[in-house]
N, C-alpha and C positions, 0 to 999 in steps of 0.2 A: 129382269133385274134379279141378281143373285142375293138371297136374303143374308148370306154370309158376308156380303160387302157393305151392308148398311152401316152408316156412321151417324148415329143419332145425335151426337154432341158436336160433330164437325171438327174433331181434333186430328183427323187424318188416320185414325185407327178404326178398324171395323168394330162393331159391337161384339162380334164373336171373339176377335183377338183381345179386346179389352177384358172380357169376362173370363175366357178360358185359357188365355196365354199369359196375360199380364195381371190378372185379378184386380182390375180397375172398375170404376163405375162408368158404364157406357152412356150415362146421361149427364156426366160432368166432365167437361173438356179439360179441367185442371183439378185433378183429384186431390193434390196436396195444397191447393190454394196458394201457390208460390208465384202466380202471374205468368206461368209458361205452360202452354198446352201440353197435354200428355204425349201426343204424337211427336211433337218436337223434341221432348225430353228423351223419348224412346229412340228416336232417330239418331240423336247425338250421344247416346249411352249414359244419359243422366237418369236419376231415379224419380219417377213420377209420383212416388208415394212419400217422398221426403223433400222438405223445403230446402233446395240447394240453389236458390236464386242468388244468394250472396257469395257463392263459391266462384272461383276463377280457375277452371280446369286447365286452361292452356297458359296460365300465368302471363297474360298479355296486358293486365291492368284493368280489363273490363269484367264485370261480374257476368254470370250466366244470364241473368235477367236483362242486363244491358245488351248483351250479344243477341238475345232473343228479340229485343225491341228494335235493334238496328239491322237485324237480319244477317249478322255474321256467324261464323262457325265457332262455337264455344270450345271446340277441340283443336283449333288451329290458331297459333300465335299471329299468323298473317293470312287471313282468309283469301285475299286476292293474289297472294304469291309475289308481290312486288318488292319484298325486302323490308317493308315497314310494318310494324305491328298494328293491329286493328286499333289499339288504344291511341297510338301516335297519330294515325290518320284521322280518327274520329275527333280527338282532342283539338287538332289543328284545323278542323273543318273540311277535311278531305273525305272522299268516299272509300271506306275500307273494302268495298266490293268491286272497285274499279282499279285494275292494275296500272292505268295511266294517270290516276289521280293520287298524288302523294306530295308531301313536302319536299322542298329542295334539300338535298343531302347536306349542304353547307350550313343550313339553319339548325340541323339536328346534331352536328358534330359534338357540341358541348354535352348534349343529352346522352349521346352514345358513350362518350368518355366517362360520364358520371355513372352510367349503367355498368360499364366495365369495372370501374372502381368498386362499386357496390357488390358486384358479382365476385370479384377477387376477395373482398372482405368477408363475404358469406362463406366462400369456399375455405378460406384460411381459418375461420372460426369453426367450421365443421371438422376440418382436419385436426385442429387443436383439441376439440372436444372428443373426437374419436380416439386420439392418442391418449388423452387423459383417462378415458374410459378403459382402454386396453391396459394401461399401466395400473390403474386401480383394481382391475380384474385379476392381474397377475399377482398382486400383493395380497389378495385374499385367498 
């Protein structure tokens, strides 16, 4: 057994890596106490020293902690690649890790239309604010 491979807290990171690379506590699997193991956070590029459990890195509607608890990828909007967001599948009772398990497209049509309307509204607002900022910057 290689002493550099010992993982005293069972978080998927060796004690050596926790101490010398990531500067974490090798005896605490969740250094920031956010409910997600340090190794999982490191694997997905999250910060194991900052409570980022309520963040939604991939903007799919599920928080990082929810993604951790159901086993989905917090950096992918659609973990199984079937065209349906993890949030949609999870909310409607389907498996977001199984590409053959998803809602019927005709059920989601109104939801998709609403998402498009919201997205267009957000983009319009951002363009308006950018133009307003540029105009105000030119007048000063």
